[in-house]
C-alpha positions in Angstrom: 111.1 -25.8 129.5 112.6 -24.7 132.7 111.5 -21.5 134.4 115.0 -20.5 135.5 116.0 -16.9 136.0 119.6 -17.0 137.3 121.9 -16.5 134.3 125.0 -17.4 136.4 123.8 -20.9 137.2 123.1 -21.8 133.6 125.3 -24.9 133.6 122.7 -26.7 135.8 120.4 -26.9 132.8 123.1 -28.3 130.5 123.3 -31.7 132.3 120.9 -33.5 130.0 121.9 -36.5 128.1 122.1 -36.2 124.3 119.8 -39.1 123.9 117.1 -37.4 126.0 117.5 -34.2 124.0 117.3 -36.1 120.7 114.1 -37.9 121.8 112.5 -34.6 123.0 113.4 -32.8 119.8 112.2 -35.7 117.6 108.9 -35.9 119.5 108.4 -32.1 119.3 109.2 -32.1 115.6 106.7 -34.9 115.0 104.0 -33.0 117.0 104.7 -29.8 115.1 104.6 -31.6 111.7 101.5 -33.7 112.4 99.8 -30.7 114.0 100.3 -28.4 111.0 99.9 -30.9 108.2 96.9 -32.7 109.7 95.0 -29.6 110.6 95.8 -28.0 107.3 94.4 -31.0 105.4 91.2 -31.0 107.5 90.9 -27.2 106.9 91.2 -27.7 103.2 88.6 -30.4 103.2 86.2 -28.2 105.2 86.7 -25.3 102.9 86.4 -27.2 99.6 83.4 -29.5 100.4 80.3 -27.4 100.1 78.2 -29.8 102.1 80.3 -29.0 105.2 79.5 -25.3 105.1 77.3 -25.4 108.2 77.7 -24.1 111.8 79.2 -27.2 113.5 81.9 -27.5 110.8 82.8 -23.8 111.3 83.7 -24.6 114.9 85.9 -27.4 113.7 87.5 -25.1 111.1 88.2 -22.6 113.9 89.8 -25.2 116.1 92.0 -26.3 113.2 93.1 -22.8 112.5 93.9 -22.2 116.2 95.9 -25.5 116.4 97.8 -24.6 113.2 98.8 -21.2 114.7 99.8 -22.7 118.0 101.8 -25.4 116.3 103.5 -22.9 114.0 104.1 -20.1 116.5 104.5 -21.5 120.0 106.1 -25.0 119.4 109.1 -23.8 117.5 110.1 -21.6 120.4 109.8 -24.6 122.7 111.8 -26.7 120.2 114.6 -24.2 120.2 114.5 -23.9 124.0 114.9 -27.7 124.4 117.7 -27.6 121.8 119.5 -25.0 123.9 119.3 -27.1 127.1 116.0 -25.7 128.3 117.4 -22.2 128.3 115.2 -19.3 127.0 117.3 -17.0 124.9 114.7 -14.8 123.4 114.1 -12.3 126.2 111.4 -11.7 128.8 108.9 -10.1 126.5 109.0 -12.9 124.0 108.6 -15.4 126.9 105.5 -13.6 128.1 104.0 -13.3 124.6 104.6 -17.0 123.8 103.2 -18.1 127.2 100.2 -15.9 126.7 99.6 -17.3 123.2 99.8 -20.9 124.6 97.3 -20.2 127.3 95.0 -18.3 125.0 95.0 -21.2 122.6 94.0 -23.6 125.4 91.2 -21.3 126.6 90.1 -20.8 123.0 89.9 -24.5 122.5 87.9 -25.1 125.7 85.5 -22.3 124.7 85.0 -23.7 121.2 84.3 -27.1 122.7 81.7 -25.5 125.0 80.1 -23.7 122.1 79.7 -26.7 119.9 77.1 -28.6 121.9 75.4 -25.2 122.8 75.0 -24.6 119.1 73.7 -28.1 118.5 71.0 -27.7 121.2 70.0 -24.1 120.6 70.3 -23.6 116.9 69.0 -27.0 115.8 66.4 -27.9 118.6 63.9 -29.4 116.1 66.5 -31.9 115.0 66.9 -33.1 118.6 63.1 -33.1 119.3 62.4 -35.2 116.2 64.7 -38.0 117.4 63.0 -38.3 120.9 
């Protein structure tokens, strides 16, 4: 997605071959589909299986929910932007909100990946000591 603010020079962004656009749209569609369906299936498994109702799996469920939201909310805007020749047609506020949600999702994922080993060491220390 191009960060381009001059509306008068819009034709510069339109010089992309149709094959490149098709490949980008196909890849993004595949990423959106696999992201939503795969994380949804993992979430259903984590909710239905009672043996997985423990702290480490709650972190995984949270990561799945975050990835589903990012795939369902942020990626369609990117998809439409690529389809329109990398032109953002939704306005400044929507651009800032979608960019914020994308960055928030990345930081959220990094924080959850930090919390997982912290939980394993601090909540279940007897489990680690018994293996030593």
